[in-house]
C-alpha positions as CSV (number, residue, x, y, z in Angstrom):
1,M,-109.5,-186.2,17.0
2,L,-111.8,-183.7,18.6
3,C,-112.3,-182.6,22.2
4,I,-115.5,-180.9,23.3
5,K,-114.5,-179.0,26.4
6,N,-116.2,-177.5,29.4
7,G,-119.8,-178.4,28.4
8,T,-122.7,-179.2,30.7
9,I,-123.0,-182.9,29.8
10,H,-126.4,-184.7,29.9
11,T,-125.7,-188.4,29.3
12,A,-129.4,-189.5,29.2
13,V,-128.5,-192.4,31.5
14,A,-127.5,-190.5,34.6
15,P,-130.2,-188.0,35.9
16,E,-127.7,-185.3,36.9
17,P,-125.6,-183.4,34.3
18,F,-121.9,-182.6,35.0
19,T,-119.4,-180.2,33.5
20,G,-116.6,-181.9,31.6
21,D,-115.0,-182.9,28.4
22,I,-115.7,-185.4,25.7
23,L,-112.9,-186.8,23.6
24,I,-113.9,-188.1,20.2
25,E,-111.8,-190.3,17.9
26,N,-112.7,-192.2,14.7
27,G,-116.4,-191.4,15.1
28,K,-116.6,-192.8,18.6
29,I,-116.6,-191.4,22.1
30,R,-113.1,-192.3,23.4
31,A,-113.2,-190.6,26.8
32,M,-115.5,-188.5,28.9
33,G,-115.1,-186.7,32.2
34,A,-113.6,-183.7,34.0
35,D,-110.0,-182.6,33.4
36,L,-109.3,-185.2,30.7
37,D,-105.7,-185.6,29.4
38,I,-106.2,-184.1,26.0
39,P,-103.7,-185.1,23.2
40,A,-101.9,-182.2,21.8
41,E,-103.1,-182.9,18.3
42,A,-106.8,-182.8,19.3
43,E,-109.0,-180.1,17.8
44,I,-110.9,-178.2,20.5
45,L,-114.5,-177.2,20.5
46,D,-115.2,-174.9,23.4
47,A,-118.6,-175.7,24.9
48,E,-118.4,-173.5,28.0
49,G,-121.9,-172.2,28.9
50,L,-123.4,-174.7,26.5
51,F,-125.4,-178.0,27.0
52,V,-124.3,-181.3,25.5
53,Y,-126.8,-184.0,24.8
54,P,-126.9,-187.3,22.9
55,G,-128.1,-187.0,19.4
56,F,-131.9,-187.4,19.4
57,V,-133.4,-190.7,18.2
58,E,-136.8,-191.4,16.7
59,A,-138.2,-194.9,17.2
60,H,-140.9,-194.7,14.5
61,C,-141.3,-192.6,11.4
62,H,-141.5,-192.7,7.6
63,I,-138.9,-190.1,6.7
64,G,-137.4,-190.7,3.3
65,L,-140.3,-192.9,2.2
66,D,-142.8,-190.1,2.2
67,G,-140.8,-187.3,0.5
68,Y,-140.7,-183.7,1.5
69,G,-142.6,-181.5,-0.9
70,I,-143.1,-184.0,-3.7
71,G,-146.7,-185.0,-3.3
72,Y,-148.4,-188.3,-3.9
73,E,-146.0,-189.5,-6.6
74,G,-143.2,-189.5,-4.1
75,M,-145.0,-191.5,-1.4
76,D,-143.5,-195.0,-1.1
77,Y,-144.4,-196.0,2.4
78,N,-147.6,-198.0,1.8
79,E,-148.0,-200.9,-0.7
80,M,-151.6,-200.7,-1.6
81,N,-151.9,-203.8,-3.7
82,D,-151.5,-206.4,-1.0
83,I,-152.9,-206.3,2.6
84,A,-150.1,-208.6,3.8
85,C,-146.6,-207.9,2.5
86,P,-144.0,-208.7,5.1
87,Q,-141.4,-209.2,2.3
88,M,-141.3,-205.4,1.7
89,R,-138.2,-203.6,3.1
90,G,-138.4,-200.0,4.2
91,I,-134.7,-199.5,3.1
92,D,-135.7,-200.0,-0.5
93,G,-138.0,-197.0,-0.4
94,V,-135.8,-194.5,1.4
95,K,-134.8,-191.5,-0.6
96,A,-131.5,-190.5,1.0
97,M,-131.5,-187.1,-0.7
98,D,-134.8,-186.1,0.8
99,P,-134.5,-182.6,2.2
100,A,-136.3,-183.8,5.3
101,F,-133.1,-185.5,6.5
102,A,-131.1,-182.3,6.5
103,M,-133.9,-180.6,8.4
104,A,-133.9,-183.4,11.0
105,A,-130.1,-183.4,11.4
106,E,-129.8,-179.7,11.9
107,A,-132.4,-179.9,14.7
108,G,-130.3,-182.6,16.4
109,V,-132.3,-185.7,15.3
110,T,-129.3,-187.9,14.3
111,C,-130.8,-191.4,14.0
112,V,-134.3,-192.7,13.1
113,A,-136.2,-195.9,12.5
114,T,-138.1,-195.5,9.3
115,G,-140.3,-197.9,7.3
116,P,-143.7,-198.9,5.9
117,G,-146.9,-197.2,7.0
118,S,-150.0,-198.7,8.5
119,A,-152.3,-199.4,5.6
120,N,-151.4,-203.1,5.6
121,V,-151.9,-205.8,8.2
122,L,-148.3,-206.6,7.5
123,G,-146.3,-203.8,5.9
124,G,-142.6,-204.9,5.9
125,T,-139.4,-204.1,7.8
126,F,-138.2,-200.9,9.4
127,T,-134.6,-199.9,9.2
128,A,-132.4,-197.7,11.5
129,I,-130.4,-195.1,9.8
130,K,-128.4,-191.9,10.5
131,T,-129.8,-188.7,9.1
132,V,-126.8,-187.7,6.9
133,G,-125.7,-189.3,3.7
134,C,-126.4,-189.5,-0.1
135,R,-126.7,-193.3,-0.2
136,V,-128.9,-195.3,2.2
137,E,-126.4,-198.2,2.6
138,N,-123.9,-195.8,4.1
139,M,-126.4,-194.5,6.6
140,I,-127.5,-197.8,8.1
141,V,-127.1,-198.5,11.8
142,K,-129.2,-201.7,11.7
143,E,-130.7,-202.9,8.4
144,A,-133.9,-204.6,9.8
145,V,-135.1,-203.6,13.3
146,A,-138.8,-204.7,13.3
147,M,-141.7,-206.1,11.3
148,K,-144.5,-203.6,10.9
149,C,-148.0,-204.8,11.5
150,A,-151.1,-202.6,12.0
151,F,-154.4,-202.8,13.9
152,G,-157.4,-200.5,14.0
153,E,-158.9,-198.2,11.4
154,N,-156.2,-197.9,8.8
155,P,-156.3,-201.5,7.5
156,K,-160.1,-201.5,7.6
157,R,-160.3,-198.3,5.7
158,C,-157.7,-199.1,3.1
159,Y,-158.9,-202.7,2.4
160,K,-162.6,-202.4,3.2
161,D,-163.5,-203.4,-0.3
162,K,-160.9,-206.1,-0.5
163,G,-161.9,-208.5,2.3
164,N,-161.0,-206.6,5.5
165,S,-163.8,-204.5,6.9
166,T,-163.5,-205.3,10.7
167,R,-160.9,-205.6,13.5
168,M,-161.7,-209.3,13.6
169,S,-160.6,-209.8,10.0
170,T,-157.4,-207.8,10.6
171,A,-156.5,-210.0,13.5
172,A,-157.4,-213.1,11.6
173,K,-155.2,-212.2,8.6
174,L,-152.2,-211.6,10.9
175,R,-152.8,-214.9,12.6
176,E,-153.1,-216.7,9.3
177,M,-149.7,-215.3,8.1
178,L,-148.1,-216.2,11.4
179,F,-149.5,-219.8,11.3
180,K,-148.4,-220.3,7.7
181,A,-144.9,-218.9,8.5
182,K,-144.6,-221.1,11.6
183,E,-145.5,-224.2,9.5
184,Y,-143.1,-223.1,6.8
185,G,-140.3,-222.7,9.3
186,E,-141.0,-226.1,10.8
187,K,-140.8,-227.7,7.4
188,L,-137.6,-226.0,6.6
189,A,-136.1,-227.2,9.9
190,A,-137.3,-230.8,9.3
191,A,-135.7,-230.8,5.8
192,G,-132.3,-229.8,7.1
193,D,-129.8,-229.9,4.3
194,D,-132.0,-232.0,2.1
195,V,-133.0,-229.5,-0.6
196,S,-135.5,-232.0,-2.1
197,K,-137.6,-232.0,1.1
198,R,-137.8,-228.2,1.6
199,P,-141.1,-226.5,1.0
200,A,-141.5,-224.3,-2.1
201,F,-139.9,-221.0,-1.6
202,D,-142.3,-218.3,-0.2
203,M,-140.8,-214.8,0.1
204,K,-143.6,-213.7,2.5
205,L,-143.1,-216.6,4.9
206,E,-139.3,-216.3,4.7
207,A,-139.6,-212.6,5.7
208,L,-141.5,-213.6,8.8
209,Q,-138.9,-216.2,10.1
210,P,-136.8,-213.7,12.0
211,V,-140.0,-212.7,13.9
212,L,-140.8,-216.3,14.8
213,R,-137.2,-216.9,15.8
214,G,-137.3,-214.0,18.2
215,E,-134.7,-212.1,16.2
216,M,-137.0,-209.2,15.4
217,P,-140.1,-207.9,17.0
218,L,-143.5,-207.1,15.5
219,K,-143.9,-203.3,15.4
220,A,-147.6,-203.0,16.1
221,H,-149.5,-199.8,15.1
222,A,-152.2,-199.6,17.7
223,H,-154.0,-196.4,19.0
224,A,-157.0,-197.6,20.9
225,T,-157.0,-199.8,24.0
226,D,-158.7,-202.7,22.3
227,D,-156.2,-202.8,19.5
228,I,-153.3,-202.5,22.0
229,F,-154.5,-205.6,23.8
230,T,-155.2,-207.5,20.6
231,A,-151.7,-206.9,19.5
232,L,-150.3,-208.1,22.8
233,R,-152.6,-211.2,22.8
234,I,-151.5,-212.3,19.3
235,A,-147.8,-211.8,20.3
236,R,-148.4,-214.1,23.3
237,E,-150.2,-216.7,21.2
238,F,-147.1,-217.0,18.9
239,G,-144.4,-216.3,21.5
240,V,-143.0,-213.4,19.5
241,K,-141.5,-210.1,20.6
242,I,-143.5,-207.0,20.1
243,T,-143.3,-203.2,20.5
244,L,-146.3,-200.9,20.6
245,E,-146.5,-197.9,18.3
246,H,-148.7,-194.8,18.9
247,V,-150.4,-196.1,22.1
248,T,-152.7,-193.1,21.9
249,E,-155.0,-194.4,24.7
250,G,-152.2,-195.8,26.8
251,H,-152.8,-193.4,29.6
252,L,-156.3,-194.9,30.1
253,V,-154.7,-198.3,30.9
254,A,-151.3,-197.5,32.1
255,E,-151.3,-199.9,35.0
256,E,-152.2,-202.8,32.7
257,L,-149.5,-201.8,30.2
258,A,-146.9,-201.6,32.9
259,K,-147.4,-205.3,33.5
260,E,-146.5,-206.2,29.9
261,H,-142.9,-204.9,29.9
262,V,-142.9,-204.0,26.2
263,P,-141.4,-200.9,24.6
264,M,-143.9,-198.2,23.7
265,A,-143.6,-195.3,21.2
266,V,-146.1,-192.6,21.9
267,G,-147.3,-190.1,19.2
268,P,-147.8,-188.3,17.0
269,T,-149.6,-185.9,19.4
270,L,-149.0,-182.6,17.7
271,T,-151.9,-183.2,15.3
272,N,-155.7,-183.1,15.0
273,A,-157.7,-186.1,16.2
274,S,-158.4,-187.0,12.6
275,K,-160.2,-190.3,13.3
276,F,-162.3,-192.0,16.0
277,E,-159.5,-194.0,17.5
278,L,-157.6,-190.7,18.3
279,R,-160.4,-189.0,20.2
280,N,-158.5,-189.5,23.6
281,K,-155.2,-188.1,22.3
282,S,-153.4,-186.3,25.1
283,W,-150.0,-184.8,25.9
284,T,-150.2,-186.5,29.3
285,T,-149.9,-190.0,27.7
286,P,-146.1,-190.4,27.7
287,G,-145.7,-189.0,31.2
288,V,-148.5,-191.1,32.7
289,L,-147.0,-194.3,31.0
290,A,-143.4,-193.4,32.2
291,A,-144.6,-192.7,35.7
292,A,-146.3,-196.2,35.7
293,G,-142.9,-197.8,34.9
294,C,-143.3,-198.3,31.1
295,Q,-140.4,-197.7,28.7
296,V,-141.6,-194.8,26.7
297,S,-140.4,-193.2,23.5
298,I,-141.9,-190.0,22.0
299,I,-142.3,-190.0,18.3
300,T,-143.3,-187.6,15.5
301,D,-144.4,-190.3,13.0
302,S,-142.8,-187.9,10.5
303,P,-143.9,-186.6,8.1
304,V,-147.1,-186.5,10.2
305,I,-145.2,-184.1,12.4
306,P,-142.0,-182.8,10.7
307,Q,-139.0,-184.7,12.1
308,Q,-137.2,-181.6,13.4
309,Y,-139.9,-181.1,16.0
310,L,-139.1,-184.2,18.0
311,P,-137.6,-182.3,20.9
312,L,-140.5,-179.9,20.8
313,C,-142.9,-182.8,21.3
314,A,-140.9,-183.9,24.3
315,G,-141.1,-180.3,25.7
316,L,-144.9,-180.3,25.3
317,A,-145.0,-183.6,27.2
318,V,-143.0,-181.9,30.0
319,Q,-145.5,-179.1,30.0
320,A,-148.2,-181.7,30.5
321,G,-146.5,-183.1,33.6
322,M,-143.8,-185.5,32.3
323,D,-140.6,-185.7,34.3
324,P,-137.9,-183.8,32.3
325,F,-135.3,-186.6,32.6
326,A,-137.9,-189.1,31.5
327,A,-138.7,-186.9,28.5
328,L,-135.0,-186.7,27.6
329,Q,-134.8,-190.4,27.7
330,A,-137.9,-190.6,25.6
331,I,-136.0,-189.0,22.7
332,T,-132.6,-190.6,23.3
333,I,-131.9,-193.9,25.1
334,N,-135.4,-195.3,25.1
335,P,-135.9,-195.1,21.4
336,A,-132.5,-196.6,20.9
337,R,-133.5,-199.5,23.1
338,H,-136.9,-199.7,21.4
339,I,-135.2,-200.4,18.0
340,G,-132.3,-202.4,19.4
341,I,-129.4,-200.1,18.7
342,E,-128.7,-198.9,22.3
343,D,-125.1,-200.3,22.0
344,R,-124.4,-197.5,19.5
345,V,-126.6,-194.5,20.0
346,G,-129.0,-192.9,22.5
347,S,-126.6,-191.8,25.3
348,L,-123.2,-190.3,25.9
349,E,-121.0,-193.2,27.0
350,V,-117.5,-194.3,26.1
351,G,-117.5,-196.5,23.0
352,K,-120.7,-195.2,21.5
353,D,-121.1,-193.4,18.3
354,A,-120.2,-189.7,18.6
355,D,-123.6,-188.3,17.8
356,L,-124.1,-185.2,19.9
357,V,-126.3,-182.1,20.1
358,I,-124.9,-178.9,21.6
359,T,-127.4,-176.2,22.6
360,D,-127.6,-172.9,24.4
361,G,-130.5,-174.1,26.6
362,S,-133.0,-176.9,27.2
363,P,-133.9,-178.6,24.0
364,F,-137.5,-178.6,25.3
365,E,-137.7,-174.8,25.0
366,I,-138.7,-173.3,21.7
367,S,-136.3,-170.4,22.2
368,T,-133.3,-172.7,22.5
369,K,-130.8,-172.7,19.6
370,V,-129.0,-175.8,18.4
371,R,-125.3,-174.6,18.2
372,Y,-123.6,-177.8,17.0
373,V,-124.7,-181.2,15.8
374,L,-122.2,-184.0,15.4
375,I,-122.9,-187.4,13.7
376,D,-120.2,-190.0,13.9
377,G,-117.8,-187.4,15.2
378,T,-118.2,-185.1,12.3
379,V,-119.7,-181.6,12.8
380,I,-122.6,-181.3,10.4
381,K,-124.0,-178.1,11.8
382,E,-122.3,-175.1,13.4
383,A,-124.2,-172.0,14.2
């Protein structure tokens, strides 16, 4: 049992912080408030003069699949032999011992959604994991959080000589897979328990059934406004859930996007505009979308931006006009909601995982030092 005493607590769900204590037991937040009745056996961590935040959460990255310092031979985040491979599982490519995880955790990034890249029209499933551990099964928060799909220039570029040279063909290939999966699911349902009537097993179409049943969203890579609206249009056509990833030009159509009520993960912004669809990249994007009423997460897309710079990215959005509380939510509770694990992480509330970051100042300031990081109630950094 551990008690964090006298810290300035930022819950990420209430705008105003308060000074109080947090009691942690068995990896969970047991109690929180001022003047708690602390059991005699509790270890005390004095946080007076310090600031206590939820562990930071990333809604979209490739950490562990694109290894730190190991070059092309260690990259496992894009399957380049098949433009549509929904049967791939990000969890099978995660290198739990990748040094990038330790760097992330020490900076306060305690939970991430990681998975396939954007070369493919359908790339496979993302997984939500904590950033400590030597075996990925022991790091899982939620094994399959979303099905990656991609629009725009990446599928065109990667498969231009393999039958996909326009945005029209990208959209058509996604629709074709969804139509086939829908028909496959209908045949399975009609067959019931009669094995002889079931369609021949198809691993790709099986992998898409959770999407069509509404159990898992499409996770749509889309930078430009036209790609964003194509992604939304296809989701409506098939009645499936969707989240938008990158949303680089979202600030240009914020009012339209606010009508959609879908989660949006914005970034990576701390990079060069390396292709045409990034030409309108701006640090104002997350703030403009949040002000319009959208649910916004800020992402690094690591290793595009190293994972440990997630709070810095939020700070740069604040400098560009984003409300500081909205920016805090964009790296805590909003990404947790985005990937469907808000019942466990993303805010400081009784019953949630005891993932905390304790700092000597605002996490948005580059001069701020992370003093402690806890994951599941265990102190994994003390400085």
